[in-house]
C-alpha angles and dihedrals in degrees: 000000000000104000118162117230121219114250121218116218115190117231119213119232116243114260115271095218093077093052092047092053096044110032115198116264115252120212117233115253120256104265117201109256096041120112114282096027130106090245090054090051091051091051092049093049092048090049090053095045095051094043090050090047091051090048094047095047094046094048090048089066108085098212101048092106092066091070120065094210091057091049088050090051090052092050093046094049091048090054092044092049094049093047094047097047092047091052090044089058089048090051091049090052092048091050093048096050093033094237126157117234094202095114108138094229092049091048090051090052094046092048094048093046093046091048093050096045092044091052093047094046093048093048092048092048091049093048091048093048090052091053091045091053090047093052096041106036108020104035097027093214099130090122089066095043139049096255095161091053092049092048092047093049091048091050091050090050090053091049089050088052090050088055093049094053097069091048091051093046093048092050092045091048091050089054092048093049095052 
């Protein structure tokens, strides 16, 4: 019988000096609060809920349109709500298909969007709180206005901004650690 026998050929290990000089890059762990994590989804949903609450309370007051700062708060919370709910849907998709949202272009977009919406929401909340203090404390005309609605909407806008800040900082940190 002419049966061929397998031949074993030894393979040399690669030299260790190259690996010691250039250690392999290690990806950063998924930290809760980053895009595509359950913590990130919770932050996005809380941003949306508080922005929607601020919008709903402000629009329920009949005379909000007479003050520019309140109109600005309505516009900023609409933008914040749309941005947050769209990224919440993206986080839900990433969690369902177990995808990582750490693409550099996506992180640039998330960071830029979070920075813009955070700045607009904070500025609108500050402007609205200034007008609310003016109406309530300085002019003492709360009986003619909806001061509690204005104060509640302003507080909800600040809470929405507090929820945007961790998202922005996590995205910005992810860009810096790349």
